N, C-alpha and C positions, 0 to 999 in steps of 0.2 A: 614842854616839847612842842615842836611844830605840828600843826593840824592841817591835813589836806581834805577837802570835801569836793566831790563831783556828783551832781545829780542830773537826771534826765527823765523826760516823760517817755513812757513806753506805750506802744499801740495795742496793749492787751489788758484785760482785767488783772487786778493784783494777784488773784489766785494763779493765773497762768504764769505771771512773772516769777512768783515764788516757786512754783513747781519746776520751772526750767532749771533753777539754781541747784535743786536737789537731785537732779538726774545725772547719770553717767554721761560723760562727754562734755559737761559744762566747763570743767577746768580747761580741757584742751582747747575749747573754742575761745577762751578768754586770753590765752597766751599770745603776746604780741609777736607777729611773725618776723619782725626785723631783729629779734633777739635770739641768740643760740640758746635754746632751753629744751629740756626733756624731762619727762616724769621718771623718777628713779624707780618707782614701783607702780603697779596698777592702782589707779584711784577709783574706788567704787562709788563715791558720792559723799555728801556731807551728812554726818551723824555726830552726836555728842561724843567727843573724844577721838574722832577719826583724825588721821594724820595725812597731810599733803606734803610730799617731798619732791623738790625740783633740783635739777642741776643746771646752772646757767653761767654764761660768761658775761661778766660785768667789768667794763673798762679793761678788757684783755685778760682778766683773771677768772678762773673757773671756781665757782662757789656753790655750795649746797645751801638750799633754803628749805627749812623744815618748819611747818606750822601746824598747830593743833586747833581743831574746831571746838568752840565752847559757846555756851549761851545760845543753843540752837532752838529756834522757834520756827517750825516749818512754814507757817503762814505769814510771818512778819520779818524774819531775818535771822542772821547768825553772826558770830564773831570768830575771826581766826587770829591767833596770837603766835608770833614767831618764837620758836624755842631754840632755833639755831639758824644763823644766816648772816647776811652782810650788815644788818642794822644793829645798833645798840639796843633798841627797843622798837616794837612794831605791833600795833593792834589794828585790825581792820574790821569795821562794822559794816555789814551789808544790810540795808534797810529797804523793805518793800512797803510802799504806802499807797493806799487807794486814791484815785483821782477820777471820780465819776466812773465812766465805762472804761477808763484807761488806768494807768498806774504811774507811780514815780519810783525810780531806783536811786537810792542815795548811798554812795560809798564814802565813808569817813575813815581816815587813817590818822592815828596818832603815832608818831615815829620819832626816833632820835638817831642821828648818824654817829658813827664811831668817832673817837678822839675829842668828844665834847665840843668846846667852842672852836678849837682849831679845825675840826672836821666840818663844822657848820660853815666856817669861812671858806674852806677849800672846796667843799662838795655840796654845800647846802643849796645853792642856786641850781646846780645841775640836777640834783635829786628832785627838786620842785618841778623843773621843766619836764623831766622824764615821767614823773607821776601824771602830770597834765596830759602829756602825749599818750601815755599808755591807757589812761582811763577814757580819754576821748575815743580812742580806737575801740576799747572794750564796749563802751556804750553804743557806738555806731554799729558794731558787728552784732551785738545782742539785739538791737532794735530791728536790724535786717533779718536776723534769724527768726525772731518772734513773728515778724510780718510774713515771712515765708511759710512758717508752719501754720499760721492762721489761714493763709490763702489755700493751703493744701490740707485743710482739716478733714478728719474722718477717723475711722477706727485705726488703732495702732497697727503699724505694719511690721511684718517679719521679712527682713531683707538679707540675702546673702551677697557678700561683696568679694569679688576676686581682685587681686592687686591691692589688698588691704594694707600693705606696708608701704605702698608708694605715696607720693604727694597727694594725689586726689583721693585715693582709697582710705588712707588713715584719717583725713579730714572729713570725708563723707561719713565714716563710721561714727565719729564724734558728733557731727551735725545731726545724723539720724537719731542717735541715742539721746541727745539733749532735747530732741523734739518729742520724745516719748515712744520712739520706735525701737525695735530689736534689730541690731545689726550683727549678723554672723559673718565671721571672716572665713573665706576659702583660702586655706594656707597650705604651703608645701611643708614637708617635714612633720614634726610633732604637733598635733592639734590638741587644744585644751578642751576636753568635753564639758567642763564646767562653764566655759565661756560660749559653748555652742558652736565651736569652730568646725568647719567642714574640711576634711583632709583631701588633698588631691595631688597627683603627680602627672602633669600634662605630658611629659616626655614618655612616661610609661603607659599613658592612657588610662589612668585609674582615678576614681573620685568616689567619695562616700555619698552615694546617691540617696541613702536613707535620710540624711540630714537636709536634703533639698525638698523632701516631700512636704506638701502643704504650705509652703512659703507663699508670700504674696508677690515677691519679686526677686529676681537675681540681677545684680548689676555687675557686668563683666568688664573689668578695667585692666586685667593682667596683660603684660606684653613687655618684651625686652626694650630697654632704653635705646632709641634710635640714634641718640647723639653721644653715646658713650665711647666711640672710637671710629676709626676709618672704616669704610665699607669695603672690606675684602669680599671675595665671592662667598667664603664660608660665613662671614658675619652677616651678609645679606640674607643668606638662606636661614640663618639662625633667627634673625629678626622676623622673617616671614613665618617660619614654623611656630615661633612663640605666640603669634597672633592667630594663625589659621588653625593649628592643631588644638590649642587650648579652647578656642571658640567652638570648634566642631565637637570636642569632648563634652563641653557643657551643654550644647544644643542637643546632641544625641541623647545625653543622659536625661535632660528635661523631657524629651519626647517620649521616653519609656516610663516615666513616673505615673503612678495611679492618680496622684493629686498634684499636678505640675503647678508651678507659679503662674500667675495670670499674665505676667509681663517679664520679658527679658530686655533689659537696657544694656546694649553692647556698645562699647567704645569703638569709634572709627576716627577718621581724621580728615581735615580739609585737604590733605594731600591727595585725596580722591580726585580733585579737580586739576591736579598737575600745575604746570606753569602756564599762565594765561595772560601774557602781556599784550595780547592782540585784541582784547575786548574793547569795543567802541566806547570812548569817553569814560573808561574805568567802570563800565557797567558791572554791577555785582551779580554773581551767580546765586540763584536760589537752589532748592533741593532738586529741581528738575534739570539742573545743569549736567552736561555730558561728562563722562569720565575723561580725565586727561591722560597724558602719557608720562611715563617714567616709572621708576621703581616704587616710589611711595604710592602712586596711583594704582599700580598693579597690586600692591600689598593691601591697600584699603578695599579694593574691589573683592579680592579673595577673602578678606577678613569678614566683610559683610555677607558674602555668599555662604560662608561657613555656618551661619545661623539658620539656614533653611530647614534642617530637621525639626527645630522647635516651631518654626512658623507653620510648617506643614502639619504639625500636631495640634494646631489651633492656638498656640501661644502668641500673644501680641508681642511683636519685636520692634524695638526702636534702635536705630543706628545713630548714635550721637557723633556727628562729624565735628570733632573738637579742634578749635584753633589753638594758637599759642596761649598757654595758661599763665596769667599774670599773678605771680605769688612771690613774696620775698623768701619763702622757704625752699624754693626750687624752680626748675624750669628756666625760661629765657630771662626773666627779671633777675633771678639770683645770679645767673652767669654774667649778665651785663653790668650789674651794679658796681662791682669792684673797679673795673677800668673807667667807667663813667664817673665814679666818685673822685677819681684822680684826674679828671679832665681829659682822659684819653679815649673818649667814646666818639662814635660817629657811625654813619651808615655803612652797610656792606655793599660793595660794588657801586653801581650807579644810584642805588637807594630807591628806585621807582617801583620795585617789585612790591606787590601787595603783601600785607602781613596781617591776616585775620587773627583776632585775639579774643580772649574772654577772661574776666577776673575769676579767681578761684571760687569766691563766694557765689558768683552768678552761675558758675558751672555746677556747684553743689545744688543750688536752687533748681537748675534746669533738669538735673537728674531726678529729684523728688517730683517735680512738675510732670516729667515724662512718666513716672510711675502712676501718678494720680489721674492724669488726663487720658481717658480711654480713646479720645479722638486722635491722639498722636501715635503714629506707627510708621515704619520705614525710616527713610533718611530724615534727620533733623539736624540742621546746622547749629552747632553750639558755639556761636561767635557773637560778639557784641555788635550793636547796630551801627557803631561809628567805624567807618572804614579807615584804615591807616596804611601808609606805605612804610617800608623799612626806614626811609629817611625821616618820616614823621614820627615813627616810634622812637628813633634816636633823639629827635628834637624834644619830644614830650618827656622822656626819661631825664634828659639833661636839664630841662626846665624845673622839674620837681626837685632834682638834686642841687639846683642852682650852680650848674657847671656848664662850660662850653661843650659843643659837640662838633668839633672841626677836624677830628682825626679819623678819616674814612679807612675802611679795610678794603684795599683794592681787590678787584675780582681775581686778578692773577694770583695774589697771595692766598686768597681763599682756596683756589684750586690746588695750589702747591701744598698748603697746610692740611686741607681736609679732603681733597679729592672729590669723588662723586657726592659724598655726604654734604660737603660745602655747597656744591652746585645746587642740590635739591632743597636743602634746609635754609641756606642763607641767601642764595642768589635767585631763587625762583619763588613764585607765589601766585595766587589767584584771588581776586576780590570776591568775598563771599558774604551773603546776607542771611540773617536768621528769619526767613519769611514764616516758616511754620511755627516757630516759638512765638513770634509776635502775633501771628494770626490766631493763636490759641489763647491769647490774653496774658502771656508771660510778661512780667515787668522786670527790667534790668535795674539792679541797685547801682551798678557802675556802668552807665552807658558810654562814658568817655574814658579814653585811655589815661589822660592825666589824673582824672579822679580816681581811677583804679590803682594807679601807681602810688598816688598820695596816700590812699587808704592803707595799702600794704606796707608802706614805709613809715607810717605814722607822721606824715608831714601835715602842714597847716590845713585845717578844714577850709580856710578861706580859699586856698589854691584849688581844692577839690570843687568847691561851689563855683568858683570863677570859670572852671573848665566846662561847666554844664551849659 
């Protein structure tokens, strides 16, 4: 059988490396974002005989992958063996080895593709390339996560997260759990008491306040998707209400608690700064920049104002003004990838409008950093330090995909297709700088856009390094 081996040096002692693998959230953090994959059932961690079951799309076909964990040695490694899935045989040994003050992670896979020799001829090369691509990503993300958690070391945190089913929220929950923290979801509908869920209904103004008592932090990410459809008057009011009313409910509830969380990290957006094409020489705005004009600026200002009850009660409040999140799982990258992969990509309008962005992993890191750093409060720009225009964004994405980017989306067509939403989301923008994050010592894992895109799409590490 073919054997695949991938090993990397990790920036933590072997005990920390091993502990990470046995925590909840570890599996979710290792799934490659460019593959359509989901857990079939909740996975609570690695124990002898435990089962991991995934559903994924491989070469256009939907397949189930079921593996059992065996030979589990918490300090040294474990093995998982496929019991049902796309391979004829598959055993995966995870080995944790000491390396002075650091450690080595070795993944060894013995596998066989279906159809014997014919399968090896047809798909063997593709499988080998995909394994190399996947494990390069896994080790890069793990190295980053371990470094983040080491930089934010301290007592285990208890954190409640709203918007926990969204792109950022579900990844944040896995990131926190794999770092040894407890992440409680603030959810609509049926809450699972065994999971520590916090039930709420922002439309009715109800929330299970008792489950917020004594927490270390609340991270508030909930809000209606602003890019889900044209902005009618009713839709704009719904977008505004989903942010302002939900935020006010959480802030007022926190303010009444006997033992409130120490910090409320509440999402906001760079839309606060409006459209700023008039800044001299493309000068970037820091957190002292004035509020701009437009619907998004008005919503962001009201959104931030809604946290005042918590702030007045003595809770430290951080408003993360988030840029476009770069992730293959959703957001701008997921939407642009299909047309750009076909060579049909290009800038929107004239392309000179600023497009502040941040990688998903850096945003998760910024959230944990904001929880831990007592010096951070008020507005904090959650954007990468490399400024990009819409045209440059298109150029970088096309370069990673090795495609041209000569099909612009004319401004007139944007206005016809998307109306006011297109005006503010695609044709407007302000250059924004992360002054407070950088000033507090935060380090970006993906400071360049090409590097962030290459990481999310599992592209060549050489391309990522060349972009730095």
